[in-house]
Backbone bond lengths (Angstrom), bond angles and torsions (degrees), N, CA, C in turn:
res aa  C-N    CA-C-N  psi(-1)  N-CA   C-N-CA  omega(-1)  CA-C   N-CA-C  phi
1 M - - - 1.480 - - 1.523 109.50 -
2 Q 1.304 116.98 137.47 1.454 120.97 -177.19 1.521 110.90 -66.97
3 N 1.334 115.28 134.96 1.452 120.69 178.00 1.523 109.20 -79.57
4 R 1.324 116.33 117.21 1.458 120.06 -177.31 1.526 111.61 -102.28
5 M 1.321 118.28 15.04 1.462 122.31 -179.99 1.518 109.64 -89.20
6 T 1.296 117.43 150.23 1.455 122.98 177.41 1.511 109.84 -102.27
7 G 1.337 116.93 -168.89 1.453 122.35 -177.98 1.510 112.63 -72.92
8 P 1.354 116.25 -165.55 1.454 120.75 -173.65 1.524 114.60 -71.74
9 R 1.337 118.56 -19.04 1.465 120.14 -178.97 1.521 110.03 -69.60
10 E 1.340 115.75 128.23 1.459 120.70 -176.94 1.516 110.94 -123.64
11 L 1.307 116.05 153.45 1.459 122.14 172.26 1.522 108.99 -75.37
12 V 1.317 116.34 133.94 1.460 121.53 -178.94 1.522 111.57 -110.83
13 L 1.326 117.23 -43.82 1.464 120.52 -173.31 1.522 109.66 -152.58
14 V 1.319 115.97 137.90 1.463 122.61 172.43 1.519 107.01 -124.51
15 R 1.307 116.19 121.17 1.463 120.42 -175.44 1.529 110.63 -126.37
16 G 1.325 116.75 127.15 1.459 121.15 177.11 1.511 110.89 -74.81
17 M 1.337 117.04 125.38 1.457 121.20 -175.25 1.523 113.47 -105.94
18 G 1.329 117.57 -26.09 1.454 119.91 -178.65 1.518 110.25 167.78
19 F 1.330 115.63 -174.11 1.459 118.80 176.95 1.522 109.83 -151.70
20 V 1.326 114.52 156.57 1.462 122.39 178.30 1.523 107.93 -110.78
21 P 1.332 118.15 115.09 1.468 119.76 179.77 1.527 110.79 -65.69
22 G 1.300 115.41 149.65 1.461 121.31 176.31 1.505 110.32 -143.81
23 R 1.316 116.12 164.51 1.468 119.62 -178.90 1.519 111.30 -66.84
24 R 1.327 116.24 -39.89 1.463 119.85 -177.06 1.520 112.54 -100.93
25 S 1.313 116.85 -37.99 1.463 120.03 -177.70 1.518 110.08 -150.67
26 Q 1.309 114.93 157.46 1.454 121.68 176.61 1.527 109.38 -97.73
27 I 1.325 115.78 143.10 1.461 121.27 177.65 1.522 107.76 -103.81
28 F 1.327 116.73 118.82 1.460 121.84 -177.85 1.524 109.99 -96.96
29 I 1.318 115.21 137.93 1.470 121.99 -175.16 1.523 108.72 -109.18
30 F 1.339 116.13 128.64 1.460 121.50 -178.23 1.521 110.40 -127.79
31 S 1.319 114.49 142.94 1.460 122.01 170.33 1.522 107.44 -96.25
32 V 1.336 116.46 125.99 1.465 121.69 -176.03 1.531 108.89 -117.35
33 L 1.327 115.80 117.13 1.464 121.68 179.65 1.527 109.37 -101.74
34 W 1.352 115.26 132.86 1.459 121.15 -178.62 1.518 110.33 -110.85
35 S 1.336 115.52 164.03 1.468 120.64 -176.16 1.518 113.00 -67.39
36 D 1.339 117.91 -18.30 1.467 119.72 177.76 1.523 112.44 -86.70
37 G 1.338 116.50 5.52 1.458 121.36 176.83 1.512 114.48 93.80
38 S 1.315 118.80 -8.26 1.463 120.78 179.82 1.525 110.28 -74.44
39 D 1.317 114.90 144.87 1.464 122.48 -178.40 1.517 107.53 -128.91
40 N 1.331 116.24 108.61 1.457 121.03 -175.42 1.517 110.90 -114.04
41 F 1.323 115.86 165.61 1.447 121.77 -179.26 1.516 109.75 -123.85
42 I 1.324 114.67 131.62 1.458 120.53 -177.73 1.524 108.98 -124.12
43 Y 1.330 115.14 155.43 1.454 122.85 -178.89 1.516 107.53 -123.91
44 R 1.327 118.07 117.31 1.449 122.50 -176.61 1.531 109.97 -135.55
45 T 1.328 116.01 145.77 1.459 121.25 174.45 1.532 109.12 -91.34
46 F 1.318 115.57 165.75 1.463 120.32 178.08 1.523 109.96 -64.08
47 Q 1.330 116.49 -37.50 1.465 120.39 179.46 1.520 110.96 -64.60
48 E 1.333 117.96 -36.00 1.466 120.91 177.25 1.524 110.89 -66.06
49 F 1.328 117.27 -36.75 1.460 120.26 175.01 1.531 110.60 -65.08
50 R 1.326 116.77 -41.10 1.461 120.12 -179.46 1.533 110.52 -63.60
51 Q 1.328 117.13 -42.89 1.462 121.09 178.38 1.532 110.86 -66.17
52 F 1.324 116.05 -36.78 1.461 120.23 176.88 1.527 110.96 -61.89
53 H 1.323 116.85 -41.94 1.464 120.51 179.88 1.533 110.55 -64.73
54 K 1.321 117.30 -37.22 1.472 120.31 177.53 1.525 110.52 -64.98
55 R 1.341 117.55 -39.59 1.462 120.24 177.96 1.523 110.66 -64.72
56 L 1.336 116.01 -36.47 1.458 120.26 177.57 1.530 110.70 -61.06
57 K 1.329 116.49 -45.84 1.460 120.54 -178.77 1.524 111.50 -65.00
58 D 1.351 115.76 -34.74 1.464 118.98 177.70 1.524 111.17 -70.46
59 A 1.344 116.94 -38.17 1.467 120.82 -177.91 1.525 111.99 -76.32
60 F 1.337 117.28 -28.27 1.465 121.13 -176.75 1.533 109.64 -130.70
61 P 1.319 117.96 70.16 1.480 119.84 -177.93 1.519 113.31 -63.81
62 L 1.343 117.61 -35.56 1.467 119.23 179.08 1.523 110.50 -68.83
63 E 1.358 116.06 -47.09 1.467 120.23 -179.56 1.520 112.13 -66.16
64 A 1.341 116.32 -23.17 1.465 120.12 177.94 1.519 112.09 -82.43
65 G 1.354 116.65 -5.94 1.461 120.78 179.22 1.504 113.99 74.31
66 L 1.347 117.32 23.55 1.461 119.33 -179.24 1.519 112.06 -69.53
67 L 1.334 116.90 -28.94 1.462 120.48 178.20 1.516 111.78 -93.25
68 K 1.324 115.58 -38.06 1.467 120.74 -179.44 1.522 107.89 -145.07
69 S 1.315 116.88 114.92 1.467 120.98 -173.02 1.524 112.60 -60.01
70 S 1.324 117.57 -28.79 1.464 119.66 -179.26 1.523 112.16 -70.73
71 D 1.337 118.24 -14.54 1.467 121.50 178.67 1.524 112.68 -88.18
72 C 1.316 117.45 -2.07 1.463 120.92 -175.01 1.536 111.06 -67.25
73 V 1.322 116.40 124.93 1.469 121.94 176.75 1.525 110.89 -122.64
74 L 1.332 117.30 -2.42 1.457 120.38 177.59 1.528 109.78 -79.97
75 P 1.328 117.20 143.64 1.472 118.27 177.59 1.525 111.13 -68.38
76 R 1.291 115.73 153.10 1.462 121.02 178.06 1.528 108.46 -74.83
77 F 1.312 116.48 131.77 1.465 119.17 -178.85 1.525 110.16 -76.34
78 P 1.341 117.91 132.39 1.474 121.33 -177.00 1.514 111.64 -76.58
79 D 1.330 117.23 74.01 1.458 121.84 -174.60 1.519 112.90 -102.44
80 A 1.338 117.71 3.13 1.468 120.52 -178.72 1.523 109.97 -84.88
81 F 1.308 117.98 136.10 1.462 122.74 -177.96 1.523 112.40 -103.32
82 I 1.338 116.75 -12.60 1.458 119.45 -172.52 1.524 112.41 -65.81
83 L 1.331 117.25 -28.49 1.455 120.70 -176.87 1.525 113.05 -92.21
84 L 1.337 117.74 -2.20 1.453 120.44 -177.71 1.526 110.65 -79.00
85 P 1.343 117.91 144.94 1.459 120.35 176.23 1.524 110.57 -61.16
86 S 1.335 115.80 156.30 1.461 120.18 -176.50 1.530 112.04 -78.51
87 R 1.326 118.35 -34.22 1.456 120.39 -178.09 1.525 110.01 -71.62
88 R 1.336 115.56 142.51 1.460 120.59 -170.70 1.530 112.58 -63.32
89 T 1.326 116.76 -44.27 1.464 119.48 -178.53 1.517 111.01 -64.66
90 R 1.332 116.62 -46.11 1.461 120.43 179.87 1.528 110.83 -65.04
91 R 1.316 115.94 -34.95 1.457 119.33 178.33 1.527 110.71 -65.68
92 G 1.325 116.09 -40.43 1.459 119.62 177.39 1.516 112.31 -64.54
93 L 1.323 117.00 -41.29 1.467 120.52 177.87 1.528 111.12 -65.81
94 A 1.343 116.31 -37.46 1.458 119.53 178.38 1.522 110.76 -65.73
95 R 1.323 116.87 -40.73 1.464 120.45 177.27 1.530 110.99 -64.47
96 L 1.324 116.17 -41.11 1.458 119.93 178.39 1.524 110.80 -58.59
97 K 1.329 116.13 -44.39 1.461 120.76 179.20 1.519 111.58 -64.39
98 M 1.343 116.88 -41.56 1.462 120.48 -179.24 1.527 111.28 -67.38
99 L 1.338 117.12 -40.28 1.458 120.15 179.00 1.525 111.32 -67.11
100 E 1.327 116.42 -34.67 1.469 119.70 175.60 1.529 110.55 -64.97
101 A 1.337 116.67 -45.33 1.469 120.55 179.16 1.534 110.68 -63.38
102 Y 1.331 116.68 -40.55 1.468 120.88 177.77 1.531 110.29 -61.07
103 S 1.337 117.01 -44.96 1.469 120.92 -178.54 1.514 111.22 -64.50
104 Q 1.320 116.61 -42.63 1.462 119.64 -179.24 1.524 111.26 -66.87
105 E 1.330 116.69 -38.41 1.469 119.75 177.51 1.524 110.54 -65.65
106 L 1.329 115.74 -34.42 1.463 120.15 178.44 1.527 110.97 -65.88
107 L 1.334 117.33 -36.56 1.466 120.54 178.71 1.527 111.51 -66.87
108 G 1.335 117.28 -20.29 1.454 121.07 177.67 1.515 113.66 -89.49
109 A 1.322 116.71 0.79 1.471 120.60 177.97 1.528 109.69 -72.61
110 P 1.334 118.62 167.03 1.466 120.76 177.51 1.530 111.82 -52.59
111 E 1.328 116.67 151.45 1.454 121.02 -175.11 1.520 112.80 -60.02
112 T 1.337 117.00 -29.64 1.462 118.62 177.67 1.520 111.59 -58.54
113 V 1.337 115.97 -25.45 1.461 121.24 178.29 1.521 110.70 -96.96
114 S 1.336 116.77 -55.41 1.460 121.27 -172.28 1.516 113.13 -64.22
115 R 1.343 117.42 -26.93 1.460 120.08 -179.61 1.523 112.51 -106.60
116 S 1.300 116.44 14.57 1.465 120.70 -179.65 1.520 110.31 -76.08
117 E 1.333 114.69 162.23 1.455 120.60 178.62 1.530 111.46 -65.19
118 V 1.328 116.55 -29.59 1.461 119.89 179.28 1.524 110.24 -62.42
119 V 1.334 116.51 -45.56 1.465 121.26 -177.46 1.522 111.12 -74.77
120 T 1.335 116.90 -53.51 1.473 119.13 -177.25 1.518 111.49 -63.29
121 G 1.349 116.50 -32.97 1.460 118.68 178.95 1.513 112.50 -66.53
122 F 1.336 116.78 -35.65 1.466 119.68 -179.32 1.529 111.34 -68.53
123 F 1.346 116.46 -39.89 1.459 120.24 -176.98 1.531 112.71 -89.81
124 Q 1.328 116.97 -4.93 1.456 120.66 177.18 1.521 109.74 -68.82
125 T 1.331 116.45 147.42 1.457 121.13 179.09 1.522 110.41 -66.38
126 Q 1.324 115.72 126.94 1.453 122.30 177.84 1.534 109.51 -101.55
127 P 1.351 117.95 162.38 1.477 119.40 178.82 1.523 113.12 -52.74
128 G 1.327 117.24 -37.36 1.460 119.82 179.48 1.518 113.83 -69.34
129 D 1.335 117.18 -18.56 1.468 120.43 178.08 1.518 111.49 -79.53
130 L 1.331 117.21 -26.55 1.461 120.57 -177.82 1.527 111.06 -71.85
131 E 1.326 116.39 -39.50 1.460 121.20 177.28 1.527 107.95 -136.00
132 P 1.335 116.61 75.28 1.471 119.42 -177.48 1.519 111.58 -62.68
133 V 1.308 115.68 135.50 1.459 121.47 179.48 1.525 108.00 -92.75
134 L 1.327 116.00 106.49 1.458 121.56 178.56 1.520 108.35 -121.76
135 P 1.316 118.21 142.67 1.468 120.61 -179.96 1.526 111.11 -59.86
136 Q 1.341 116.46 143.40 1.458 120.73 175.64 1.524 109.90 -57.81
137 H 1.313 115.24 142.05 1.469 123.61 -179.58 1.521 112.61 69.92
138 S 1.345 117.14 16.59 1.459 119.18 173.00 1.523 109.09 -63.85
139 M 1.323 115.49 154.44 1.455 120.41 178.72 1.519 109.36 -105.68
140 V 1.330 116.46 132.21 1.456 120.60 173.37 1.520 107.50 -106.54
141 I 1.312 116.49 127.40 1.462 122.35 -176.03 1.523 108.42 -109.30
142 I 1.334 115.33 125.19 1.456 122.60 -173.53 1.516 109.16 -124.99
143 P 1.338 119.26 135.83 1.467 119.86 174.46 1.520 110.02 -54.45
144 S 1.326 116.76 131.01 1.454 120.56 -175.83 1.516 111.58 -61.17
145 S 1.338 115.80 135.56 1.463 120.60 177.94 1.519 111.28 -72.46
146 W 1.350 116.94 -11.50 1.460 119.68 179.82 1.527 112.37 -93.39
147 E 1.342 117.26 -7.36 1.464 118.42 -179.70 1.519 110.63 -66.43
148 R 1.297 116.29 144.26 1.458 121.36 178.88 1.519 109.35 -116.20
149 P 1.336 117.47 145.10 1.464 119.30 -175.64 1.509 113.86 -68.89
150 E 1.313 117.81 -25.64 1.461 120.11 -176.81 1.523 109.70 -117.90
151 Q 1.308 116.26 137.18 1.452 121.96 178.24 1.523 108.66 -127.72
152 S 1.312 117.00 153.73 1.448 121.93 175.50 1.517 107.68 -145.53
153 P 1.334 118.53 163.99 1.460 120.20 -178.68 1.517 113.12 -57.88
154 R 1.331 118.65 -25.06 1.455 120.71 -178.70 1.524 112.36 -82.77
155 K 1.332 117.50 -9.83 1.459 120.97 -177.45 1.530 109.23 -105.31
156 P 1.349 116.56 148.62 1.468 117.98 176.61 1.514 110.22 -66.52
157 P 1.325 118.41 153.92 1.462 120.89 -179.51 1.509 111.48 -63.69
158 A 1.340 115.80 154.22 1.458 120.51 -179.62 1.514 110.08 -64.97
159 L 1.326 115.50 147.67 1.448 120.68 178.40 1.514 110.87 -69.24
160 G 1.299 116.69 157.14 1.439 121.36 172.62 1.512 109.91 -75.70
161 P 1.321 116.50 179.96 1.458 119.97 -178.22 1.521 111.25 -68.75
162 D 1.339 116.20 155.60 1.451 121.83 172.72 1.517 108.07 -81.37
163 I 1.328 117.25 135.48 1.454 122.14 -178.48 1.517 108.81 -122.89
164 Y 1.321 116.74 129.02 1.455 122.13 -177.01 1.518 110.11 -125.94
165 T 1.334 115.43 145.38 1.454 120.66 175.37 1.511 109.32 -91.03
166 L 1.343 115.95 128.91 1.460 120.39 179.28 1.525 108.74 -83.51
167 E 1.317 116.03 78.00 1.455 121.68 -177.35 1.524 108.62 -136.17
168 T 1.327 116.52 120.55 1.455 121.17 -178.37 1.516 110.14 -82.45
169 Q 1.340 116.16 135.92 1.455 121.97 175.71 1.518 108.15 -137.86
170 T 1.323 116.36 143.53 1.466 121.45 -177.76 1.518 110.35 -91.13
171 F 1.360 115.31 132.58 1.452 122.33 177.66 1.522 109.28 -124.75
172 R 1.335 115.57 156.81 1.462 122.54 178.57 1.529 109.35 -110.98
173 C 1.323 115.99 135.77 1.466 120.84 179.98 1.536 109.60 -78.49
174 L 1.325 116.64 130.33 1.460 121.57 -177.47 1.524 112.75 -79.10
175 D 1.320 116.71 -29.09 1.463 121.07 -178.03 1.525 108.08 -151.74
176 S 1.325 116.23 159.32 1.463 119.63 -179.05 1.526 110.41 -65.23
177 F 1.333 115.78 144.00 1.464 121.22 -179.05 1.522 108.15 -153.09
178 S 1.335 115.84 140.19 1.462 121.68 179.89 1.524 109.59 -122.79
179 T 1.321 115.89 137.83 1.456 122.05 176.78 1.528 107.34 -152.65
180 Q 1.320 118.05 -159.40 1.451 122.68 175.31 1.522 109.22 -119.18
181 D 1.336 115.67 148.63 1.456 118.18 177.09 1.526 109.83 -80.36
182 T 1.314 116.81 -177.36 1.462 120.77 -174.81 1.518 112.70 -70.11
183 R 1.318 118.37 -8.39 1.462 122.29 176.08 1.530 112.45 -108.37
184 G 1.353 116.63 10.02 1.454 120.92 175.97 1.515 114.75 85.14
185 R 1.326 118.25 9.59 1.461 121.53 179.48 1.519 110.38 -91.41
186 P 1.350 118.27 156.44 1.470 120.74 178.44 1.526 111.31 -58.90
187 F 1.316 115.41 139.27 1.460 122.13 179.92 1.521 106.94 -133.81
188 K 1.321 116.71 102.07 1.464 121.85 -175.83 1.524 109.65 -114.99
189 V 1.320 114.95 133.29 1.460 121.09 -179.14 1.525 108.40 -128.05
190 G 1.326 116.48 130.46 1.455 121.33 178.64 1.515 112.18 -92.86
191 A 1.326 116.23 162.49 1.459 121.04 177.82 1.524 109.79 -60.05
192 G 1.324 115.95 132.05 1.447 121.11 179.81 1.514 114.65 89.12
193 E 1.328 117.95 -10.44 1.463 120.66 179.49 1.526 109.87 -71.78
194 E 1.324 115.90 142.15 1.455 120.92 -178.20 1.521 111.46 -96.58
195 L 1.322 116.10 142.03 1.454 123.65 179.41 1.523 109.10 -130.45
196 D 1.319 116.11 147.07 1.461 121.13 173.29 1.525 108.67 -92.29
197 V 1.313 116.55 126.91 1.467 122.11 -179.53 1.524 108.71 -99.96
198 F 1.346 115.12 124.20 1.461 121.03 -179.63 1.519 112.23 -97.13
199 L 1.337 116.53 -45.87 1.465 121.40 -177.72 1.512 109.19 -131.28
200 R 1.314 115.92 133.63 1.463 120.82 178.20 1.519 108.39 -113.59
201 K 1.318 116.11 100.50 1.452 120.81 -177.97 1.528 109.44 -86.87
202 P 1.330 118.41 137.72 1.459 120.54 -176.94 1.519 114.33 -62.32
203 T 1.334 118.31 -13.73 1.461 120.42 176.44 1.521 112.29 -69.84
204 G 1.335 117.51 -8.61 1.459 119.84 178.46 1.513 114.31 97.63
205 W 1.338 117.45 -3.39 1.463 121.37 175.49 1.526 108.04 -104.47
206 W 1.340 116.33 120.96 1.453 121.67 -176.80 1.518 110.04 -108.79
207 L 1.327 116.10 145.05 1.454 121.40 176.70 1.526 108.81 -85.93
208 V 1.335 116.77 117.52 1.459 121.82 -173.94 1.528 110.16 -124.23
209 E 1.318 115.06 165.78 1.466 121.78 175.27 1.518 108.47 -135.66
210 N 1.345 116.32 136.08 1.459 120.11 178.10 1.521 110.60 -96.64
211 G 1.336 116.26 -174.99 1.449 120.85 -177.74 1.508 114.05 -66.08
212 D 1.344 117.16 -20.55 1.466 121.44 178.15 1.522 112.58 -89.97
213 K 1.334 116.51 10.63 1.464 123.06 179.19 1.530 112.62 65.90
214 Q 1.329 116.92 26.12 1.459 120.80 171.60 1.520 108.55 -87.09
215 T 1.328 116.98 138.86 1.455 121.00 175.46 1.522 109.47 -109.07
216 A 1.324 116.46 144.65 1.463 120.85 -177.79 1.518 109.01 -157.25
217 W 1.326 115.13 158.00 1.465 121.47 170.93 1.521 107.73 -85.94
218 F 1.327 116.22 128.98 1.466 121.67 -170.93 1.524 109.19 -131.67
219 P 1.349 117.95 140.29 1.472 119.88 -178.84 1.527 111.76 -69.41
220 A 1.320 116.57 124.90 1.458 122.32 -176.15 1.524 113.89 -59.51
221 P 1.359 120.31 -36.10 1.467 118.67 -179.08 1.526 113.99 -61.59
222 Y 1.330 118.47 -14.98 1.457 120.98 178.20 1.523 112.46 -84.14
223 L 1.329 118.09 -4.27 1.455 121.06 -172.07 1.516 112.05 -117.50
224 E 1.335 114.79 144.48 1.459 121.18 171.36 1.527 107.97 -131.82
225 A 1.319 115.66 145.05 1.458 120.29 -176.37 1.523 110.22 -68.87
226 V 1.326 116.44 135.14 1.462 120.71 175.33 1.522 109.49 -67.14
227 T 1.335 115.36 -40.90 1.461 121.32 174.33 1.519 107.54 -123.14
228 P 1.341 117.69 94.51 1.467 119.94 -176.89 1.520 111.62 -55.95
229 K 1.364 114.53 142.98 1.464 120.89 -178.31 1.523 112.36 -103.80
230 G 1.334 116.21 13.02 1.454 117.98 175.42 1.499 114.75 87.87
231 G 1.327 116.89 38.96 1.453 120.11 174.74 1.508 113.32 104.22
232 C 1.334 114.76 172.58 1.457 121.05 -177.87 1.513 110.06 -104.48
233 E 1.308 114.36 152.28 1.455 119.42 178.10 1.513 110.29 -88.86
234 A 1.312 115.00 139.99 1.460 119.19 176.69 1.510 109.63 -76.32
235 T 1.317 116.67 145.58 1.457 121.69 177.29 1.518 108.67 -85.90
236 P 1.334 118.09 165.03 1.462 119.55 177.40 1.518 111.40 -55.48
237 A 1.330 116.54 142.05 1.453 120.83 -176.47 1.513 111.93 -60.97
238 I 1.324 116.24 145.45 1.451 121.17 177.08 1.526 107.91 -74.33
239 P 1.330 119.13 125.37 1.461 120.36 -175.86 1.512 112.06 -68.04
240 G 1.323 115.72 146.75 1.449 120.22 178.41 1.515 110.54 85.81
241 S 1.326 117.09 154.17 1.459 121.02 179.37 1.520 109.70 -98.85
242 G 1.337 115.64 153.96 1.453 120.43 176.46 1.512 114.50 69.04
243 V 1.339 118.60 33.17 1.459 121.06 178.83 1.522 108.88 -72.24
244 L 1.322 116.78 123.86 1.459 121.66 -175.03 1.525 112.40 -98.64
245 F 1.322 115.43 140.67 1.453 123.63 171.06 1.517 107.45 -125.22
246 W 1.338 116.51 158.39 1.463 119.91 176.77 1.513 109.48 -120.62
247 S 1.337 115.51 149.21 1.455 121.27 -177.24 1.529 110.10 -92.49
248 A 1.334 116.38 123.65 1.463 121.08 -179.27 1.520 112.45 -74.22
249 G 1.312 117.88 -10.58 1.462 120.88 178.90 1.514 110.21 -155.25
250 A 1.311 115.81 163.00 1.457 120.03 177.61 1.526 110.01 -73.12
251 Y 1.324 116.07 149.44 1.455 120.20 176.52 1.525 109.18 -140.05
252 Q 1.335 116.14 130.90 1.455 122.54 178.04 1.516 108.08 -107.04
253 G 1.323 116.67 113.72 1.454 120.26 -178.78 1.514 112.13 -63.90
254 S 1.326 116.58 141.19 1.468 121.56 -179.34 1.520 112.27 -109.40
255 R 1.352 117.01 -3.61 1.451 121.25 178.25 1.511 109.44 -134.48
256 E 1.318 115.03 163.63 1.457 119.79 -176.16 1.523 112.55 -63.42
257 D 1.321 116.79 -29.05 1.472 118.90 -177.01 1.519 112.30 -89.44
258 E 1.355 118.60 8.27 1.456 121.88 179.77 1.524 110.68 -106.61
259 L 1.324 116.40 152.16 1.451 122.71 175.56 1.518 110.63 -93.48
260 S 1.306 116.17 155.98 1.466 122.75 169.79 1.522 106.88 -115.80
261 V 1.350 116.14 125.72 1.460 120.14 -177.38 1.521 109.38 -136.32
262 P 1.337 117.68 149.37 1.472 120.75 173.67 1.522 110.32 -82.46
263 A 1.310 116.50 166.00 1.467 120.64 175.45 1.519 109.59 -62.14
264 G 1.322 116.63 135.98 1.450 121.65 179.67 1.511 114.36 86.91
265 A 1.339 117.91 -0.60 1.463 120.54 -178.81 1.518 110.84 -64.05
266 R 1.320 116.27 141.12 1.455 121.66 175.36 1.512 108.67 -97.57
267 V 1.329 115.71 125.97 1.454 121.15 -177.78 1.517 108.87 -126.95
268 T 1.319 115.77 155.30 1.453 122.26 175.18 1.523 108.35 -98.97
269 V 1.311 117.12 123.47 1.464 121.42 179.10 1.521 108.78 -83.22
270 L 1.331 116.23 121.16 1.457 121.93 -179.70 1.519 112.08 -95.17
271 E 1.339 115.96 -34.77 1.465 120.13 -178.93 1.521 109.34 -154.99
272 A 1.322 116.77 130.30 1.461 122.01 176.51 1.520 108.51 -107.61
273 S 1.322 116.83 141.25 1.460 120.95 178.35 1.509 109.61 -135.01
274 E 1.329 116.08 160.71 1.452 120.89 -178.23 1.525 112.40 -74.71
275 C 1.339 118.22 -4.06 1.463 120.71 178.58 1.528 112.12 -70.99
276 G 1.330 117.13 -16.30 1.455 119.25 -176.56 1.515 113.20 93.41
277 W 1.328 117.73 1.20 1.473 122.87 175.87 1.523 107.81 -118.53
278 W 1.343 115.95 125.28 1.459 120.71 -178.24 1.528 109.95 -109.49
279 R 1.338 114.13 142.53 1.469 118.80 175.26 1.524 108.29 -84.78
280 C 1.333 115.16 123.47 1.466 121.36 -173.55 1.518 110.57 -130.63
281 R 1.329 114.99 168.24 1.467 121.68 174.68 1.515 108.41 -122.80
282 Y 1.334 115.35 129.02 1.461 121.30 178.31 1.523 108.14 -139.60
283 R 1.331 116.01 118.89 1.463 121.77 179.65 1.528 111.29 52.70
284 D 1.332 115.90 52.85 1.464 123.55 174.59 1.526 113.72 65.90
285 R 1.336 117.19 17.82 1.461 120.24 176.56 1.525 109.23 -124.93
286 D 1.340 115.88 135.04 1.460 121.44 178.84 1.520 109.73 -100.37
287 G 1.346 115.26 143.26 1.451 119.66 177.79 1.509 110.92 -178.98
288 L 1.326 116.50 -177.31 1.459 122.68 -176.02 1.525 111.46 -96.12
289 L 1.335 114.68 143.72 1.462 122.43 173.58 1.522 108.65 -135.58
290 P 1.342 117.60 147.79 1.466 119.70 176.54 1.520 110.85 -68.34
291 A 1.320 116.75 127.16 1.463 121.46 -175.91 1.518 112.53 -64.46
292 V 1.338 117.74 -23.68 1.469 119.72 -178.49 1.526 112.11 -64.24
293 L 1.327 117.10 -18.53 1.469 120.08 179.87 1.518 112.70 -91.25
294 L 1.322 118.21 -10.60 1.460 120.92 -169.01 1.519 112.22 -101.75
295 H 1.331 115.20 138.76 1.456 122.33 177.82 1.524 108.15 -137.20
296 R 1.318 115.49 140.48 1.463 119.02 -176.24 1.512 110.76 -68.21
297 C 1.329 115.44 134.78 1.459 120.30 178.71 1.522 109.56 -69.74
298 P 1.341 117.60 135.04 1.468 119.68 176.16 1.512 110.34 -69.53
299 D 1.319 115.37 156.35 1.458 119.93 177.78 1.524 110.14 -65.22
300 P 1.331 118.66 140.71 1.460 120.74 176.85 1.520 110.97 -57.55
301 G 1.306 116.23 131.93 1.454 121.40 177.67 1.502 114.31 79.89
302 S 1.351 117.15 2.75 1.458 119.65 179.78 1.514 110.40 -71.11
303 A 1.341 115.91 133.00 1.458 120.14 179.76 1.512 111.29 -65.81
304 G 1.344 115.74 -25.76 1.455 118.63 -179.55 1.507 113.20 -95.85
305 G 1.329 117.33 11.33 1.451 120.41 -177.09 1.515 113.55 -59.05
306 L 1.331 117.03 -44.51 1.455 120.43 -179.59 1.516 110.79 -65.74
307 D 1.333 116.60 -36.55 1.459 119.66 177.87 1.521 111.25 -63.59
308 V 1.348 116.39 -36.12 1.455 119.87 179.38 1.518 110.18 -64.37
309 L 1.349 116.81 -41.14 1.450 120.45 -177.90 1.517 112.11 -71.31
310 L 1.329 117.63 -32.58 1.460 120.66 -174.74 1.516 113.01 -96.30
311 G 1.336 117.53 -19.14 1.460 119.78 -172.17 1.507 112.30 -84.58
312 A 1.330 114.73 161.59 1.458 122.00 174.97 1.507 108.21 -116.97
313 G 1.318 117.45 130.40 1.452 120.94 -179.04 1.506 111.90 -77.75
314 R 1.325 115.05 150.28 1.454 119.44 177.35 1.515 108.62 -80.56
315 G 1.328 116.84 137.24 1.434 121.24 -175.03 1.507 113.14 -76.38
316 P 1.323 116.75 172.82 1.439 120.97 179.33 1.511 112.03 -55.63
317 L 1.327 115.73 139.29 1.457 123.93 -179.16 1.504 112.70 63.53
318 G 1.332 116.96 5.61 1.452 119.69 176.92 1.506 113.49 69.89
319 L 1.310 119.36 19.23 1.462 121.47 -177.37 1.515 109.82 -79.94
320 G 1.308 117.35 76.44 1.453 122.19 -179.18 1.506 111.46 81.45
321 L 1.314 117.19 174.16 1.449 121.75 179.89 1.511 110.44 -86.69
322 E 1.315 115.40 132.34 1.452 119.67 175.57 1.524 108.07 -73.47
323 P 1.330 118.89 129.34 1.466 120.37 -176.26 1.523 112.17 -68.55
324 V 1.307 114.64 157.51 1.453 121.68 167.14 1.516 107.21 -116.23
325 S 1.332 117.17 169.52 1.456 120.58 -175.39 1.516 110.80 -119.55
326 P 1.356 119.07 80.42 1.449 121.01 179.78 1.512 112.49 -69.73
327 T 1.335 117.55 -20.39 1.457 121.91 177.25 1.516 108.25 -126.55
328 P 1.348 117.90 156.73 1.455 120.20 -176.61 1.524 111.63 -61.14
329 L 1.334 116.05 137.99 1.453 120.87 173.23 1.517 108.71 -87.90
330 P 1.334 119.63 137.99 1.467 121.31 175.41 1.513 109.70 -75.30
331 L 1.321 115.95 76.85 1.463 120.28 -173.10 1.514 111.36 -72.37
332 P 1.342 117.35 137.49 1.459 120.29 175.47 1.512 109.68 -73.47
333 P 1.337 119.47 158.52 1.458 121.23 177.70 1.509 111.29 -67.89
334 R 1.338 115.73 150.61 1.462 119.03 178.29 1.520 109.47 -72.64
């Protein structure tokens, strides 16, 4: 009998990160973690998943329960549309969640299946995953990092998904700054060095690429546009009134329109923008604060409150961990 097992490298985790809407089909983005520690990103359509499931059933007819339904160990493919939300964005997010659950259930199948060439080959990085061809100005839709799993009438409704434009723009670094890239390697940028910005997250950490093709999360206040586009776009309003954030470090405003706050100060966010500077209220005064210092206050009495304060959120598309600022950043003046 032919050996259908692969080498020692095993799939550990498949996580849905977002999707790109299209006229004919949606492209779903997954982070794939392997047993050797590598973390890759793949782009698959729903139709490709459906074809993959058919190949699985052909390769493993016994495990698929084709002869005896009680022998079935393959996960059920989420091919039903009746339970999907009617709105296109919500439907895409629901499919992303279902495909993630399907993939994770598949990894829990017997090793003859989970470690087979059929499975590992599908989740293996393909040439198109290394440099995915997406139309300019495409939108990538990501489940909001602020959404909470539980809601109650006393809590504001969960935020909608985060939406980003896939448009590269060149920025210049105002001052030298050192961090790590998305693979944990040193990432040093000197004053005046230019970076390409791929994603501008309203938290103030932007996904950038340097001349050596390293990608990293970089604090937005350190960057200025080489060719200004006429201001920053405001992000969708934060639902509910009086939403509190806390400052991870002290900040001394250098302009009249900026606030000065001590470390740990609780501020009300009035407006968030992709520039990395948020308009806030502190002690009856309105002004701007760098978003990289701000973190949403956990709900009083929440069991996960401490986790919120200590945890670091995963960045857009899962490209490494988005940094947090437990200590003040030496931010350059605007």
